[in-house]
C-alpha positions in Angstrom: -45.2 -38.9 69.8 -48.1 -38.1 67.4 -45.7 -36.5 65.0 -43.5 -39.6 64.9 -46.5 -41.8 64.3 -47.7 -39.6 61.4 -44.3 -39.5 59.8 -44.1 -43.3 60.1 -47.5 -43.7 58.5 -46.7 -41.3 55.7 -43.4 -43.3 55.0 -45.4 -46.5 55.0 -48.0 -45.2 52.6 -45.3 -44.0 50.2 -44.1 -47.6 49.7 -47.3 -48.3 47.7 -47.9 -44.9 46.2 -48.3 -44.9 42.4 -46.2 -41.7 42.3 -42.6 -41.5 43.4 -42.4 -39.0 46.2 -39.6 -37.8 48.5 -40.4 -37.2 52.2 -38.4 -34.5 53.9 -38.6 -31.8 56.6 -38.5 -28.0 56.1 -36.8 -25.5 58.3 -35.4 -22.1 57.3 -33.2 -19.5 59.0 -36.3 -17.7 60.3 -37.2 -20.8 62.3 -40.2 -21.6 60.1 -40.8 -25.3 60.1 -43.0 -27.9 58.4 -43.0 -31.4 59.9 -43.4 -33.3 56.6 -42.9 -32.2 53.0 -43.9 -34.6 50.2 -42.4 -33.6 46.8 -42.9 -35.5 43.5 -40.5 -35.6 40.6 -42.2 -32.6 39.0 -41.3 -30.5 42.1 -44.9 -30.2 43.3 -45.2 -30.1 47.1 -47.7 -31.0 49.8 -46.7 -30.0 53.3 -48.0 -31.5 56.6 -47.9 -30.0 60.1 -48.9 -32.3 63.0 -50.6 -30.9 66.1 -51.6 -33.0 69.1 -54.5 -30.7 69.8 -58.3 -30.9 69.3 -58.4 -27.3 67.8 -56.2 -25.4 65.4 -55.7 -21.7 64.7 -54.0 -19.5 62.1 -50.6 -19.7 63.9 -50.5 -23.5 63.3 -50.2 -22.7 59.6 -47.2 -20.4 60.0 -44.6 -22.8 58.4 -47.0 -23.9 55.7 -47.7 -20.3 54.7 -43.9 -19.6 54.5 -43.4 -22.7 52.4 -46.3 -21.8 50.1 -44.8 -18.3 49.6 -41.4 -19.7 48.7 -42.7 -22.3 46.3 -45.5 -20.4 44.6 -47.4 -22.6 42.1 -45.4 -25.7 43.1 -47.1 -25.7 46.5 -50.2 -27.8 46.0 -51.5 -28.0 49.5 -50.7 -27.5 53.2 -52.4 -29.7 55.8 -52.4 -29.4 59.5 -53.3 -32.9 60.9 -54.8 -32.6 64.4 -56.8 -34.7 66.8 -60.1 -33.0 66.1 -62.9 -34.4 63.9 -63.6 -31.7 61.2 -61.9 -30.7 58.0 -61.6 -26.9 58.0 -60.4 -24.4 55.4 -57.7 -22.0 56.4 -57.1 -20.0 53.2 -55.8 -20.8 49.7 -54.6 -24.4 49.6 -54.6 -24.7 53.4 -56.7 -27.2 55.4 -56.9 -28.6 58.9 -57.8 -32.3 58.8 -58.2 -35.0 61.4 -55.3 -37.4 61.7 -57.8 -40.1 60.8 -57.8 -38.7 57.3 -54.6 -40.6 56.7 -56.7 -43.8 56.5 -59.7 -42.5 54.7 -59.9 -43.6 51.1 -62.0 -41.5 48.7 -64.8 -43.4 47.0 -64.1 -44.6 43.4 -65.3 -42.3 40.7 -68.1 -43.6 38.4 -67.1 -44.0 34.8 
């Protein structure tokens, strides 16, 4: 249920995004999966995995790591959204973030 909610929220947010982005799903023959893949017109990708758990571990990044290996420099970031409260690094371009990060807007930068 959480995965469906997150996918709906990502779809909704894409309607007002300043950048055109396609939303898809990744699965390969080795059964590696990524719940949501956002790709811009330049081919740059951000992947999202959704976990209904308060903790995450290295295995939760399995699909994101595979996608990163396949895309190389076009892979911008891989994010595991979970029900915990902390943002945690899990290697190069990989982070675990609370689901609530979907609604957090960064502060404007000073000019």
